[in-house]
C-alpha positions as CSV (number, residue, x, y, z in Angstrom):
1,X,-6.9,10.3,15.3
2,X,-4.9,13.3,13.9
3,X,-5.7,14.7,10.7
4,X,-3.1,15.5,8.1
5,X,-0.2,16.8,10.7
6,X,2.6,15.3,8.6
7,X,1.1,16.8,5.4
8,X,1.2,20.4,6.9
9,X,4.8,19.8,8.5
10,X,6.2,18.7,5.4
11,X,4.8,22.3,3.7
12,X,2.6,20.6,1.1
13,X,-0.1,22.9,0.0
14,X,-3.4,23.7,1.8
15,X,-5.5,22.6,-1.1
16,X,-4.4,18.7,-0.3
17,X,-5.7,19.0,3.3
18,X,-8.3,20.8,2.7
19,X,-9.9,18.0,0.1
20,X,-8.7,15.0,2.3
21,X,-10.3,15.9,5.8
22,X,-12.2,12.3,5.7
23,X,-8.8,10.3,5.5
24,X,-7.5,9.2,9.0
25,X,-4.0,9.5,9.3
26,X,-2.0,6.4,11.1
27,X,1.3,6.9,9.9
28,X,3.4,9.6,7.8
29,X,6.8,8.3,5.9
30,X,9.5,10.5,4.3
31,X,9.9,10.5,0.8
32,X,13.3,11.5,-0.5
33,X,15.8,11.4,-3.4
34,X,19.5,12.2,-2.7
35,X,18.7,13.5,0.8
36,X,16.2,16.2,0.1
37,X,12.4,15.5,0.9
38,X,10.3,15.4,-2.1
39,X,6.8,14.6,-0.5
40,X,5.3,12.1,2.1
41,X,3.9,8.5,1.8
42,X,1.1,8.5,4.1
43,X,-0.9,5.1,5.7
44,X,-4.3,5.5,6.7
45,X,-5.8,3.9,10.0
46,X,-6.8,0.5,9.2
47,X,-10.3,-1.0,9.2
48,X,-11.5,-4.4,9.1
49,X,-13.8,-6.5,6.6
50,X,-15.0,-9.9,6.0
51,X,-13.7,-11.3,2.7
52,X,-14.5,-8.0,1.3
53,X,-17.7,-7.2,3.0
54,X,-19.1,-5.8,6.0
55,X,-16.2,-3.1,6.6
56,X,-15.6,-1.3,9.9
57,X,-13.1,0.1,11.6
58,X,-13.6,-1.8,14.4
59,X,-13.3,-5.8,13.4
60,X,-16.3,-7.9,13.8
61,X,-16.1,-11.3,15.0
62,X,-16.3,-12.7,11.7
63,X,-13.3,-10.3,9.9
64,X,-11.1,-12.2,8.0
65,X,-8.4,-9.1,6.8
66,X,-7.9,-5.5,6.9
67,X,-7.9,-2.4,4.4
68,X,-5.7,0.4,3.9
69,X,-5.5,3.3,1.6
70,X,-2.0,4.4,1.2
71,X,-1.4,8.1,-0.6
72,X,1.9,9.9,-1.8
73,X,1.8,13.3,-1.7
74,X,4.8,15.1,-3.5
75,X,6.0,18.6,-2.3
76,X,7.4,21.4,-4.7
77,X,10.9,19.5,-4.7
78,X,8.9,16.2,-5.9
79,X,6.2,17.9,-8.3
80,X,6.6,16.6,-11.6
81,X,5.8,19.7,-13.1
82,X,8.0,22.0,-10.7
83,X,11.4,21.5,-9.1
84,X,11.3,17.9,-9.9
85,X,15.1,17.2,-8.4
86,X,14.6,13.5,-8.9
87,X,13.8,14.1,-12.5
88,X,10.8,11.4,-12.3
89,X,8.2,10.8,-15.4
90,X,5.9,9.5,-13.0
91,X,5.6,8.0,-9.6
92,X,4.3,4.4,-8.9
93,X,3.5,2.3,-6.1
94,X,5.1,-1.1,-6.0
95,X,3.9,-3.5,-3.3
96,X,5.5,-6.8,-2.2
97,X,3.3,-9.3,-0.1
98,X,5.2,-11.9,2.4
99,X,2.5,-14.4,4.0
100,X,3.2,-18.0,5.7
101,X,-0.1,-18.7,3.6
102,X,0.0,-19.3,-0.1
103,X,-3.1,-18.3,-1.3
104,X,-3.7,-19.6,-4.7
105,X,-1.7,-22.1,-6.9
106,X,1.5,-20.6,-8.4
107,X,1.6,-17.9,-5.8
108,X,4.8,-17.8,-3.4
109,X,5.3,-16.7,0.2
110,X,7.1,-13.7,-0.8
111,X,6.0,-12.0,-4.3
112,X,5.0,-9.0,-5.9
113,X,1.9,-7.9,-4.8
114,X,0.1,-7.7,-8.6
115,X,-2.5,-10.1,-10.5
116,X,-0.2,-13.0,-12.5
117,X,-2.0,-11.7,-15.6
118,X,-1.2,-8.0,-14.9
119,X,0.7,-6.2,-17.7
120,X,2.6,-4.2,-14.5
121,X,4.3,-5.1,-11.5
122,X,2.6,-1.8,-9.7
123,X,-0.3,-1.5,-7.6
124,X,-1.6,1.6,-9.6
125,X,-2.3,0.0,-12.7
126,X,-5.5,-1.8,-14.1
127,X,-7.6,-3.8,-12.5
128,X,-6.5,-2.7,-8.9
129,X,-8.0,0.0,-6.9
130,X,-5.9,3.3,-7.3
131,X,-6.4,7.1,-8.2
132,X,-4.3,10.2,-9.2
133,X,-4.7,13.6,-8.5
134,X,-8.3,14.4,-7.7
135,X,-10.2,11.4,-7.6
136,X,-13.1,9.6,-5.8
137,X,-12.3,6.5,-4.1
138,X,-13.1,2.9,-5.7
139,X,-16.9,2.1,-6.7
140,X,-16.9,-0.9,-4.9
141,X,-17.6,0.1,-1.1
142,X,-18.5,-3.0,0.6
143,X,-14.8,-3.6,1.8
144,X,-14.6,0.2,2.8
145,X,-15.5,1.8,6.1
146,X,-17.7,4.6,4.4
147,X,-20.4,4.7,1.7
148,X,-20.8,5.7,-1.6
149,X,-17.4,7.4,-3.2
150,X,-15.6,10.0,-1.5
151,X,-13.2,12.6,-2.7
152,X,-9.4,11.9,-2.3
153,X,-6.4,14.1,-3.5
154,X,-3.0,12.9,-3.9
155,X,-0.1,12.4,-6.2
156,X,-1.0,8.5,-6.2
157,X,-3.0,6.7,-3.9
158,X,-4.0,2.6,-3.8
159,X,-6.9,1.1,-1.8
160,X,-5.9,-2.4,-0.8
161,X,-8.1,-4.7,1.1
162,X,-6.2,-8.3,1.7
163,X,-7.9,-11.0,3.5
164,X,-7.4,-14.7,4.3
165,X,-10.2,-17.1,5.4
166,X,-9.9,-19.9,7.9
167,X,-9.8,-22.5,5.1
168,X,-6.1,-21.4,4.4
169,X,-5.2,-22.2,7.8
170,X,-3.1,-24.8,9.5
171,X,-4.1,-26.3,12.5
172,X,-1.8,-25.1,15.3
173,X,-0.2,-21.8,13.4
174,X,-1.2,-18.4,13.4
175,X,-1.8,-16.6,9.8
176,X,0.3,-13.7,9.4
177,X,0.5,-11.3,6.4
178,X,2.9,-8.3,5.9
179,X,3.2,-6.0,2.9
180,X,6.0,-3.8,1.9
181,X,4.5,-0.4,0.0
182,X,7.5,1.8,-1.9
183,X,7.1,4.8,-4.3
184,X,9.1,4.6,-7.0
185,X,10.1,7.3,-9.4
186,X,9.8,6.2,-12.8
187,X,12.0,7.5,-15.6
188,X,11.3,6.6,-19.4
189,X,14.7,5.2,-21.1
190,X,16.3,5.4,-17.8
191,X,16.5,3.8,-14.5
192,X,14.1,3.9,-11.9
193,X,14.7,4.8,-8.0
194,X,12.6,4.0,-4.8
195,X,12.5,7.1,-3.0
196,X,10.3,5.6,-0.1
197,X,8.9,2.8,1.7
198,X,6.4,1.5,4.5
199,X,5.5,-1.9,6.0
200,X,2.4,-2.8,7.2
201,X,0.4,-6.2,8.4
202,X,-1.6,-7.9,10.1
203,X,-2.1,-11.1,12.0
204,X,-4.9,-14.0,12.8
205,X,-4.4,-15.8,16.2
206,X,-5.1,-19.5,16.2
207,X,-7.6,-20.5,18.8
208,X,-7.8,-24.3,18.5
209,X,-9.5,-26.5,16.2
210,X,-10.6,-24.9,13.3
211,X,-10.8,-21.3,14.4
212,X,-8.7,-18.1,13.8
213,X,-9.3,-14.8,15.5
214,X,-10.4,-11.7,13.7
215,X,-7.3,-9.9,12.4
216,X,-5.0,-7.9,14.4
217,X,-3.0,-5.0,12.9
218,X,0.3,-5.1,13.5
219,X,0.7,-1.3,12.7
220,X,3.0,0.4,10.0
221,X,6.9,1.2,9.9
222,X,8.7,3.6,7.8
223,X,11.4,2.1,5.8
224,X,14.7,4.3,4.9
225,X,15.0,1.6,2.0
226,X,13.6,-1.4,0.8
227,X,14.2,-4.4,2.7
228,X,16.3,-7.5,1.3
229,X,13.1,-9.8,1.1
230,X,11.4,-6.7,-1.1
231,X,14.4,-6.7,-3.3
232,X,14.9,-10.4,-3.7
233,X,11.0,-10.5,-4.6
234,X,11.4,-8.0,-6.9
235,X,14.1,-9.8,-8.7
236,X,12.6,-13.5,-8.5
237,X,9.0,-12.8,-9.7
238,X,7.8,-15.3,-11.8
239,X,5.3,-13.3,-13.5
240,X,6.9,-9.8,-13.0
241,X,10.3,-9.0,-14.5
242,X,11.3,-5.8,-12.2
243,X,15.2,-6.1,-11.3
244,X,16.0,-3.3,-8.5
245,X,17.6,-0.5,-9.6
246,X,17.2,-1.1,-13.2
247,X,15.1,0.1,-16.1
248,X,12.1,-2.5,-15.8
249,X,11.3,-1.7,-19.5
């Protein structure tokens, strides 16, 4: 697996690279504002877990979900205290989940990936696993392929470990879950901009009876702009009002 080739190619400081040796990179996506690169969005190699336990890079027979860490690395043009050409006050992660299985009452097939009682729609907010700058990975390591808390350094990063158990399956149908993760340039008192996105997900194949396979990661794709489905999920959310391209405050 390649380590930080994308970060180095984008001119990010060696300090980032030296402190992030243990992060296995799966995909590096561009982050730009008005055709100027302001950083990269880095998706880690996926791992597998059983309902947030027994995490490993190789899927066990009882695996029900995947795990991924996603980091924004802003370059000089994107750093808030340097050139900051996009005039951002803060970078946020805003994620939409699409699935053919609604997992609890009140959820929809396409929705902002944040709890209904969350005060903000962003993934890098309270009650969800995230970090900024030099930080330690989340305390809960039961659904992570490492033990203890290891150091990461990025502009902002999130740690997501979704899963779908067999109980939510429908006989004869595969279970699929897809995420679209975007970086939001947040501006106080002005409209926000979405400056980079990537999609990723997994499928659990129907095996017959009441059985589904372990998750198969479907890969990560870079997106030049948010999809129509993503924009619709933002505008139609019943819990979090975030009109696309407008000041959400």
